[in-house]
C-alpha positions in Angstrom: 0.7 0.1 -0.2 0.5 3.1 -0.8 0.9 5.5 2.5 1.9 8.3 1.0 -1.7 8.8 -0.9 -3.0 8.2 2.3 -1.8 9.3 4.7 -1.8 12.9 2.9 -5.2 13.0 2.0 -6.4 11.7 6.5 -4.0 14.7 6.7 -5.4 17.1 4.2 -8.9 15.7 5.4 -8.1 16.7 9.5 -7.0 20.3 8.6 -10.3 20.5 6.7 -12.3 19.5 9.6 -9.7 21.5 12.0 -10.4 24.9 9.8 -14.3 23.9 10.3 -14.8 23.4 13.9 -12.6 26.9 15.2 -15.3 28.5 13.5 -18.2 26.6 14.6 -19.9 22.9 13.2 -19.1 20.9 10.5 -23.8 20.4 9.7 -22.9 24.4 8.6 -20.3 23.3 5.8 -23.0 20.7 4.9 -25.0 21.6 1.0 -26.3 19.1 -0.9 -26.9 21.3 -3.8 -23.2 21.7 -3.6 -22.7 18.7 -3.6 -24.6 18.1 -7.0 -23.2 21.2 -8.7 -19.9 20.1 -8.3 -19.7 16.2 -7.8 -22.4 16.3 -11.0 -21.2 18.5 -13.5 -17.6 17.5 -13.1 -19.3 13.7 -13.7 -20.6 15.0 -16.8 -18.2 17.2 -18.0 -15.8 14.1 -17.5 -18.2 11.4 -19.1 -18.3 14.2 -22.6 -14.7 14.4 -22.7 -13.5 10.2 -22.8 -15.4 7.5 -24.3 -17.7 5.3 -21.4 -15.0 2.7 -22.3 -12.2 4.7 -21.0 -14.1 5.8 -18.0 -15.0 2.3 -16.5 -11.2 1.0 -17.7 -9.4 4.3 -16.1 -11.0 5.4 -12.9 -10.8 1.7 -10.9 -7.5 1.3 -12.3 -6.3 5.0 -11.3 -7.6 4.8 -7.8 -6.3 1.0 -7.2 -2.5 1.8 -8.6 -3.0 5.5 -6.6 -3.3 3.8 -3.2 -0.6 1.0 -4.0 2.6 0.3 -4.8 4.6 -2.4 -7.1 5.4 -4.7 -5.6 9.1 -4.9 -6.8 11.4 -2.2 -7.0 13.9 -1.6 -9.7 16.5 -2.5 -7.8 15.0 -5.5 -7.0 13.8 -6.4 -10.0 17.1 -6.4 -10.8 18.3 -8.6 -8.2 15.7 -11.2 -8.8 15.8 -11.7 -12.5 19.3 -12.4 -11.0 18.7 -15.3 -9.7 15.9 -16.9 -12.2 19.2 -16.3 -14.5 21.1 -18.0 -12.3 18.3 -20.9 -12.3 17.6 -21.1 -15.8 21.9 -21.1 -16.6 22.1 -24.2 -13.8 19.1 -26.1 -14.4 17.5 -25.4 -17.9 13.9 -23.6 -18.5 12.9 -26.8 -16.6 13.5 -25.5 -13.6 12.3 -22.0 -13.8 8.5 -23.6 -13.7 9.1 -23.9 -9.9 10.6 -20.1 -9.8 8.0 -17.7 -7.9 7.6 -14.4 -7.4 5.9 -11.4 -6.4 5.0 -9.9 -8.9 2.9 -11.2 -11.7 4.3 -9.7 -14.9 7.5 -11.0 -14.4 5.4 -14.5 -13.6 4.4 -14.3 -16.8 7.3 -13.4 -18.2 9.2 -16.3 -16.3 5.9 -19.0 -17.8 6.7 -18.1 -21.2 10.5 -19.4 -21.0 9.4 -21.9 -19.1 7.2 -22.9 -21.5 9.5 -22.5 -24.1 7.8 -20.1 -26.4 10.3 -18.3 -28.5 11.9 -15.1 -28.6 9.4 -12.9 -30.2 6.6 -14.4 -29.5 7.5 -13.6 -25.6 8.6 -9.7 -26.1 5.3 -9.3 -29.0 3.5 -10.5 -26.1 5.0 -9.0 -23.0 5.4 -5.7 -24.8 1.7 -5.2 -25.6 1.0 -6.8 -22.0 3.1 -3.2 -21.1 1.9 -1.3 -23.6 -2.0 -1.6 -23.0 -1.7 -1.2 -19.1 -0.3 2.1 -19.3 -2.7 3.1 -21.8 -5.0 2.4 -18.8 -3.1 4.3 -16.4 -3.1 7.2 -18.3 -6.2 7.3 -19.4 -7.0 6.9 -15.6 -4.6 9.6 -14.9 -5.5 12.3 -17.5 -9.7 11.6 -16.2 -9.1 12.7 -12.5 -6.8 15.2 -13.8 -10.1 16.5 -16.3 -12.0 16.2 -13.2 -9.3 17.8 -11.0 -9.8 20.9 -14.0 -13.6 20.7 -14.0 -14.1 20.7 -9.9 -13.5 24.5 -9.7 -15.1 25.9 -13.0 -18.1 23.9 -11.6 -18.3 25.5 -7.8 -17.9 28.7 -9.7 -21.1 28.1 -11.2 -22.4 26.9 -8.1 -21.2 30.4 -6.5 -23.3 32.0 -10.0 -26.5 30.1 -9.5 -26.4 31.2 -5.5 -25.7 34.6 -6.1 -29.0 34.2 -8.8 -31.3 33.2 -6.4 -30.0 34.9 -3.3 -31.0 38.3 -5.5 -34.3 37.4 -6.9 -35.1 36.6 -2.9 -33.9 40.3 -1.6 -37.6 40.9 -0.5 -37.3 38.4 2.2 -34.6 38.1 4.3 -34.5 35.0 5.6 -33.7 32.7 2.5 -30.8 35.1 1.8 -28.4 33.5 4.4 -29.0 30.2 2.4 -28.2 30.7 -0.7 -25.2 32.8 -0.2 -24.0 29.7 2.3 -24.6 27.8 -0.8 -22.7 29.9 -3.6 -19.9 30.2 -1.0 -19.8 26.2 -0.2 -20.1 25.3 -3.7 -16.5 27.2 -4.0 -15.1 25.6 -1.5 -16.4 21.9 -2.9 -14.6 22.6 -5.7 -11.2 24.1 -4.6 -11.3 20.3 -2.4 -12.9 18.1 -5.0 -9.5 19.3 -6.9 -6.7 20.3 -5.3 -7.0 17.6 -2.1 -8.5 14.6 -4.1 -7.8 14.7 -8.4 -5.1 16.7 -9.1 -3.3 14.8 -6.6 -4.0 11.8 -7.8 -4.0 12.9 -11.1 0.2 13.3 -10.1 0.5 10.2 -8.4 -0.2 8.1 -11.0 1.9 9.9 -13.7 4.8 8.9 -11.5 3.5 5.6 -11.1 3.1 5.0 -15.0 7.1 5.8 -15.4 8.0 4.3 -12.6 5.6 0.9 -14.4 6.9 1.7 -17.7 10.5 1.7 -16.6 10.0 -1.5 -14.6 8.2 -3.6 -17.3 10.5 -2.4 -20.2 13.1 -4.0 -17.6 11.7 -7.4 -16.7 10.9 -8.1 -20.6 14.5 -7.2 -21.1 16.0 -8.9 -18.9 13.4 -12.0 -19.8 14.4 -11.9 -23.1 17.8 -12.9 -22.2 17.3 -15.1 -20.4 15.4 -17.1 -22.8 18.8 -15.6 -25.0 20.5 -18.2 -22.6 22.7 -15.0 -21.2 25.2 -15.2 -17.8 23.3 -14.1 -15.4 25.9 -11.1 -15.1 26.2 -9.9 -18.3 21.9 -9.6 -17.3 23.0 -8.2 -14.2 25.0 -5.4 -15.5 22.6 -4.0 -18.7 19.7 -4.4 -16.5 21.7 -2.0 -13.5 21.8 0.3 -16.9 18.2 1.3 -16.3 18.5 2.3 -12.5 20.2 6.0 -11.5 23.8 5.4 -10.8 22.9 6.2 -6.7 20.8 3.0 -7.0 23.2 0.6 -9.0 25.3 -1.1 -6.0 23.7 -3.1 -3.6 23.1 -2.0 0.3 26.1 -1.5 2.1 28.4 -1.9 -1.4 30.1 1.3 -1.7 30.2 3.4 -4.3 32.7 4.7 -7.2 33.7 8.5 -7.3 
């Protein structure tokens, strides 16, 4: 689980709730009219921007990966692939049938090698799987960014509607307060939905997309080298090129000056 996403959301909610409680109670900040205009309007505008299939894939995948982390880091993947290469060299492809890993994409590649598929088949299938996954993750990022862009605008729409209703009822002072509250709460809801939830999640998904692209490309290259019977030392050295210099050395190993 990605603790930073959850911690950030919880911290944001605590800060906002504390500020609300310092000036009264939470009930005065509840408005179903503001919620309708923000959530209904933002989702409606996003539906216009994206096809249904993109929405159905992007939203749940984006939410899932905003709160989860890759099972193995790039550095751990290099070590794992070197270990698998050692097993393949000693026991042959059949020995890979008993290899277990926490990374599903890596497990798929190992299964292809163990089953004896040719190099081009493995390359094409893994690259297609990677590209489809990255496309859906990118769609999720774009959807949350679209909602984040729409929410403040619909907050302003809600504010304008509330002000029109307020000015239309100037003869009845009892209605001025509720209409003004609705107008201001629409802007508040829009700002919170955009800046506390949607835009941060969109940025988090973009960062994870870059990480997953590196990790899955690293896995593909490693699997292809194992299929091609490359030595474990060569597999390790070739894959270390994917890592920043400071991450290319094992913990406790001195980094060359």
